[in-house]
C-alpha positions in Angstrom: 20.9 6.6 -2.8 23.6 4.3 -1.0 26.7 2.5 -2.9 29.1 0.2 -2.4 32.9 1.1 -3.5 36.0 -0.4 -4.1 37.8 2.9 -2.7 35.9 5.4 -0.8 38.3 8.1 -1.1 38.2 7.9 -4.9 34.8 7.8 -5.2 34.6 10.7 -3.1 36.6 12.7 -5.8 34.2 11.4 -8.2 31.2 13.0 -6.9 33.0 16.0 -5.9 33.7 16.5 -9.8 30.0 15.9 -10.5 29.2 19.0 -7.6 28.4 17.0 -4.4 30.0 18.5 -1.4 31.0 16.4 0.9 29.3 16.2 4.4 30.9 13.3 6.6 33.2 10.4 6.7 33.1 7.4 9.2 36.0 4.5 9.6 33.6 2.0 11.3 32.4 -0.4 10.7 34.1 0.1 7.3 34.9 3.5 6.0 31.9 5.5 4.6 31.0 8.8 3.1 28.2 11.1 2.6 27.9 13.8 -0.3 25.0 16.1 -1.3 24.6 18.2 -4.1 21.8 20.1 -2.0 18.6 18.2 -3.4 20.2 14.4 -3.7 22.4 12.6 -1.3 24.6 10.0 -1.8 26.1 7.5 1.0 29.4 5.8 -0.5 30.4 2.3 1.3 33.3 0.6 1.0 32.3 -2.9 1.6 31.4 -6.1 0.1 28.4 -6.8 2.1 26.2 -4.9 -0.1 24.8 -6.4 -3.3 24.7 -3.4 -5.4 23.1 0.3 -5.3 20.2 0.6 -3.0 18.1 3.7 -1.5 17.9 4.9 2.0 14.6 5.6 3.3 15.6 7.7 6.4 12.7 9.1 9.0 12.9 10.3 12.7 10.2 7.2 13.6 11.5 4.6 11.5 11.3 2.2 14.4 8.0 2.7 14.6 7.7 2.3 10.7 9.7 -1.1 10.6 7.5 -2.8 13.7 4.5 -1.6 11.3 6.2 -3.5 8.4 6.9 -6.6 10.3 3.5 -7.2 11.3 2.1 -7.0 7.7 2.1 -10.5 6.1 3.9 -11.1 2.9 6.6 -8.6 3.7 10.0 -10.0 4.2 12.2 -7.4 6.5 15.8 -7.9 7.4 16.5 -6.2 10.7 20.2 -5.2 11.2 21.6 -6.4 14.3 25.5 -5.4 14.2 27.8 -4.5 17.1 28.8 -1.1 17.0 27.8 1.6 15.2 24.9 0.3 12.6 24.7 1.9 9.6 21.0 1.2 8.7 18.2 -0.4 11.1 16.9 -2.5 8.5 16.6 -3.3 4.6 13.5 -4.6 2.6 13.9 -6.0 -1.2 11.3 -4.1 -3.6 9.5 -6.0 -6.5 12.3 -5.0 -8.8 15.5 -6.0 -6.7 16.2 -2.7 -5.4 16.8 -2.8 -1.7 15.6 -0.1 0.4 17.5 0.7 3.9 15.6 1.9 6.6 17.0 4.0 9.2 16.2 6.3 12.0 17.9 9.5 12.9 
């Protein structure tokens, strides 16, 4: 899951109280952190650019998967072109308005 937050440090404390462990933090392009309970992973992003919580789908061959999605008709995919570190490669809105962020690793 990926979530926009007002204060990443405050949100880290909340998730740690639920039993999640902080895995990493980053400052740019905006403060964000990754936590996990060993089964689920949560990405906290201190930004106003996200419209709400979404799902992060990461795969080592995501560039190929994105190209295949672009070739399909009727699929609206938004590629992410940011200067500096990219936090995801593209996104797609699901039928229930849930954003799925596509990322390679």
